[in-house]
matplotlib code that plots the C-alpha trace (Angstrom):
import matplotlib.pyplot as plt

x = [-12.6, -9.5, -6.6, -2.9, -1.0, 2.6, 4.0, 7.6, 9.4, 11.1, 10.8, 7.6, 7.6, 6.4, 3.0, 0.4, -3.3, -5.1, -8.5, -9.1, -12.2, -14.2, -14.2, -17.3, -18.0, -18.1, -19.7, -19.0, -17.4, -18.3, -17.5, -16.4, -16.2, -13.0, -13.2, -9.7, -6.7, -3.6, -0.1, 2.3, 6.1, 5.2, 3.7, 6.8, 9.0, 6.8, 6.8, 10.6, 11.5, 10.3, 9.3, 6.0, 4.0, 4.4, 5.9, 4.0, 1.6, -0.3, -2.1, -0.8, -2.6, -3.9, -5.8, -9.5, -12.2, -15.3, -18.9, -20.3, -21.5, -22.6, -22.5, -22.0, -24.1, -24.1, -23.0, -25.0, -23.0, -22.8, -25.4, -25.1, -24.6, -22.7, -19.6, -16.8, -13.0, -10.4, -7.2, -7.1, -5.4, -1.7, 0.3, -1.6, -5.0, -3.4, -5.2, -6.9, -5.3, -8.2, -11.9, -13.3, -12.0, -13.4, -12.6, -14.1, -16.9, -15.2, -12.2, -14.3, -16.1, -18.4, -16.7, -17.5, -19.8, -17.5, -14.5, -14.2, -12.9, -9.5, -9.0, -10.5, -8.4, -5.2, -5.9, -6.2, -2.8, -0.8, -3.4, -3.7, 0.0, 0.3, -2.7, -1.4, 2.1, 1.1, -2.2, -2.3, 1.5, 2.8, -0.5, 0.3, -1.3, -1.9, 1.2, 3.7, 6.5, 6.4, 9.1, 8.0, 10.6, 9.9, 6.9, 5.9, 5.7, 2.7, 2.7, 4.5, 2.1, -0.9, 1.0, 1.5, -2.2, -3.1, -0.6, -2.0, -5.5, -4.3, -3.0, 0.8, 3.6, 4.9, 8.5, 8.9, 12.0, 11.9, 14.0, 13.6, 11.4, 8.7, 8.7, 5.8, 3.7, 4.7, 3.5, 0.2, -0.5, 0.4, 4.0, 5.3, 9.0, 10.4, 13.9, 15.9, 17.6, 20.0, 21.5, 20.9, 21.4, 17.9, 19.5, 20.8, 17.8, 15.1, 15.2, 13.0, 11.0, 8.4, 7.5, 9.4, 8.0, 10.8, 9.6, 13.1, 15.3, 19.1, 20.7, 17.6, 16.4, 19.7, 20.2, 16.6, 17.4, 19.6, 16.5, 14.3, 13.3, 13.4, 10.1, 9.6, 8.5, 10.3, 8.2, 9.8, 7.8, 11.1, 11.1, 14.5, 16.2, 17.7, 20.4, 19.5, 20.7, 18.1, 15.9, 19.0, 20.2, 16.7, 16.5, 19.8, 18.3, 15.0, 13.1, 10.7, 11.5, 8.8, 8.7, 5.2, 3.6, 0.2, -3.0, -6.6, -8.6, -12.3, -12.3, -9.2, -10.7, -13.8, -11.8, -9.9, -13.2, -14.4, -11.2, -11.4, -15.1, -14.5, -11.6, -8.9, -7.2, -6.6, -4.2, -2.0, -2.5, 0.8, -0.4, -3.6, -3.4, -5.8, -5.5, -3.8, -1.0, 0.1, 3.6, 3.9, 2.6, 5.4, 8.0, 6.8, 7.0, 10.5, 11.8, 11.7, 10.3, 6.7, 4.9, 1.8, 0.1, -0.2, -3.6, -5.0, -8.5, -10.7]
y = [22.3, 21.4, 19.9, 19.1, 21.4, 22.0, 25.0, 23.7, 20.4, 19.4, 17.6, 16.8, 20.3, 21.6, 20.0, 22.5, 22.2, 24.9, 25.8, 25.4, 25.4, 22.2, 20.6, 20.0, 16.8, 17.0, 14.6, 10.9, 12.0, 11.7, 13.9, 11.8, 13.0, 11.4, 9.4, 7.8, 7.9, 5.8, 7.2, 5.4, 5.6, 7.4, 10.2, 11.1, 10.6, 13.1, 15.5, 15.7, 15.1, 16.1, 12.7, 12.6, 15.6, 19.2, 21.7, 22.5, 23.7, 20.4, 18.0, 14.5, 11.2, 8.5, 6.2, 7.0, 5.5, 7.7, 8.5, 9.7, 13.2, 14.1, 12.5, 14.2, 13.8, 10.3, 8.4, 5.2, 3.0, 5.2, 7.3, 9.8, 8.1, 5.1, 4.0, 3.5, 3.1, 3.2, 4.7, 8.1, 8.0, 7.5, 9.7, 12.7, 12.2, 12.9, 14.8, 12.5, 14.0, 16.4, 16.4, 15.9, 14.6, 14.3, 11.5, 9.4, 7.2, 4.0, 4.9, 3.6, 0.4, -0.2, -0.7, -4.1, -3.7, -5.8, -3.5, 0.0, 3.1, 2.9, -0.6, 0.3, 3.5, 1.4, -1.0, 0.6, 1.7, -1.1, -3.8, -2.7, -2.7, -6.2, -7.4, -5.9, -7.4, -10.9, -11.5, -9.3, -9.3, -12.6, -14.7, -16.4, -19.8, -22.6, -24.5, -21.8, -20.6, -16.8, -14.8, -11.4, -9.0, -6.8, -9.1, -7.2, -3.8, -2.0, -3.7, -6.8, -8.0, -7.6, -9.4, -12.3, -12.6, -12.2, -14.9, -17.3, -16.6, -17.8, -21.0, -20.2, -21.3, -18.0, -17.1, -13.8, -11.7, -9.6, -9.1, -11.9, -9.9, -9.8, -13.5, -14.3, -11.6, -13.2, -16.6, -15.1, -13.8, -17.0, -17.0, -20.6, -19.8, -16.6, -15.5, -13.1, -11.0, -9.6, -13.0, -15.1, -14.7, -15.0, -16.0, -19.1, -19.8, -19.5, -21.7, -22.9, -19.7, -19.0, -15.3, -12.6, -9.3, -6.8, -3.9, -2.7, -2.1, -1.9, -5.3, -7.2, -7.8, -9.2, -11.3, -12.6, -14.0, -16.6, -18.0, -18.4, -21.2, -20.6, -19.3, -17.3, -13.7, -11.0, -7.8, -4.8, -1.8, 0.0, 2.1, 3.0, 1.8, -1.3, -1.9, -0.8, -4.2, -6.1, -7.1, -8.5, -10.3, -11.8, -12.9, -14.7, -16.9, -17.4, -15.0, -12.2, -8.9, -6.2, -2.8, -1.9, 1.4, 1.0, 2.1, 2.6, -0.5, -1.0, -4.7, -5.3, -3.1, -5.2, -8.4, -6.7, -5.7, -9.3, -10.6, -8.0, -8.6, -12.3, -11.8, -13.2, -9.8, -7.4, -4.5, -4.5, -1.0, 0.4, 3.9, 5.9, 9.7, 12.6, 14.6, 17.5, 15.2, 14.3, 15.5, 13.0, 10.3, 11.1, 11.1, 7.7, 6.4, 7.6, 5.7, 2.6, 0.6, 0.5, -2.9, -2.5, 0.8, 4.3, 5.9, 9.4, 9.9, 12.8]
z = [5.5, 7.3, 5.4, 6.0, 3.6, 2.8, 1.0, 0.6, 0.5, 3.8, 7.1, 9.0, 10.3, 6.9, 7.4, 8.6, 9.4, 7.4, 6.2, 2.4, 0.2, 0.2, -3.3, -5.3, -7.3, -11.1, -13.5, -12.5, -9.3, -5.6, -2.6, 0.4, 3.9, 5.1, 8.4, 8.2, 5.8, 5.8, 5.8, 3.6, 2.8, -0.4, 1.7, 3.6, 0.5, -1.5, 1.5, 1.4, -2.3, -5.8, -7.2, -9.1, -7.8, -9.0, -6.7, -3.5, -2.2, -2.0, 0.4, 0.7, 1.2, -1.2, 1.2, 2.0, 4.1, 4.6, 3.8, 0.5, 1.0, -2.5, -6.0, -9.3, -12.5, -13.9, -10.7, -10.2, -7.9, -4.8, -2.9, -0.2, 3.2, 1.7, 3.6, 1.1, 0.8, -1.9, -3.2, -5.0, -8.4, -7.9, -8.0, -9.2, -7.4, -4.0, -1.2, 1.3, 4.4, 4.7, 5.8, 2.3, -1.0, -4.5, -6.9, -9.7, -8.3, -9.3, -7.1, -4.2, -3.2, -0.4, 3.0, 4.5, 7.5, 9.6, 9.6, 10.9, 9.1, 10.6, 9.3, 5.9, 5.7, 6.2, 3.3, -0.1, -1.4, 0.3, -0.5, -4.1, -4.5, -3.1, -5.3, -8.5, -7.9, -6.8, -8.6, -11.7, -12.5, -11.1, -11.2, -7.9, -7.8, -5.3, -4.3, -5.5, -3.3, -2.7, -1.1, 0.4, 1.6, 4.6, 5.3, 8.4, 6.6, 5.2, 1.8, 3.0, 5.6, 3.3, 0.5, 2.8, 3.4, -0.2, -1.2, 1.5, 0.2, -3.2, -1.7, -1.8, 0.5, 1.8, 2.9, 4.6, 5.6, 8.8, 11.9, 14.5, 16.9, 14.2, 13.4, 15.8, 14.0, 10.6, 11.8, 13.0, 9.5, 7.8, 6.9, 6.5, 6.7, 8.5, 7.7, 9.9, 7.4, 10.0, 10.9, 7.7, 4.0, 2.6, -0.8, 0.9, 3.2, 0.5, -2.5, -5.4, -5.2, -7.9, -7.1, -5.3, -4.1, -3.5, -1.3, -0.4, -3.5, -3.5, -3.8, -2.8, -6.3, -7.7, -4.6, -4.9, -8.3, -6.6, -4.8, -7.9, -10.2, -14.0, -15.2, -12.0, -11.6, -9.6, -9.0, -7.4, -6.0, -5.1, -8.2, -9.5, -6.4, -8.1, -10.7, -14.3, -15.5, -13.5, -16.5, -18.2, -15.1, -14.6, -18.2, -18.0, -15.2, -17.0, -14.7, -15.6, -13.9, -13.5, -11.8, -10.5, -9.7, -8.1, -10.0, -8.9, -9.8, -9.0, -9.6, -7.4, -4.6, -4.8, -4.3, -1.4, 0.2, 0.0, 1.6, 4.3, 4.9, 5.3, 7.8, 5.4, 5.0, 7.8, 8.2, 11.3, 12.8, 14.2, 15.1, 15.0, 15.2, 14.6, 11.4, 13.1, 14.2, 10.6, 11.3, 14.2, 11.9, 9.4, 12.2, 13.3, 9.7, 9.1, 12.1, 9.9, 12.9, 11.8, 11.8, 9.6, 8.9, 10.3, 10.1, 10.5, 11.8, 10.8]

ax = plt.figure().add_subplot(projection="3d")
ax.plot(x, y, z, "-o")
ax.set_aspect("equal")
plt.show()
């Protein structure tokens, strides 16, 4: 099968299209023929830096939408021919930027009939991140005020839609040219972070989703009510004292790393199938142009998601 492989860490030029052996499903696993796979910031970061993965060679990619080709012993929820989508186990289940991928059967849920593989391939990692931050961690409820940073980004624009589906009042930060898009996806208050201090413009916030890191988390504390929850997905890119700073203001601070979750993917599929959750597609490229996808992602000017088709 064809796969995008790299033998060393480095720039987009290290990504090569190669022939590798097709995997075989073991017990409780399924083999999926990949039709589309999202490209996320974590892909180009792992391409260039040693973070969670072992040394190369490896194939990147965690998002999958495709068709079940074979099922291993004991699998009952999927059959050959089923159209499915999901996120490979993060971070070590990587490998979806290829023609086939093997994963535990409950990695995947049935793709809604009303969305295509490009749309489904864009959703899993970013939507699961948003769901696990806002629903599982912060328990966003109707009437709460939610601040989403980089609200036009891959995780951000899906987080906005999930928060709206939960009945929240959503405030989003983005540059002014993206504000029409934010309003289209349901943002109630759009803040131009380039020309306004969001910590002054947003007040009485119950939940903050920090997708950026740096000083965004400590500045966000100034917007929050006591009893609020601040969730960051920016890893270690924030002060080590954040938990203490948050506690002093009566706020709970959490750092989230996304995990596969069959139940959450089922909920995401229901939202997508009903039209309440939709990925904005920035760029679609064929598998062999993975390097171009990474180059596009690293410009920092992406609205929504980049997807590779197979």
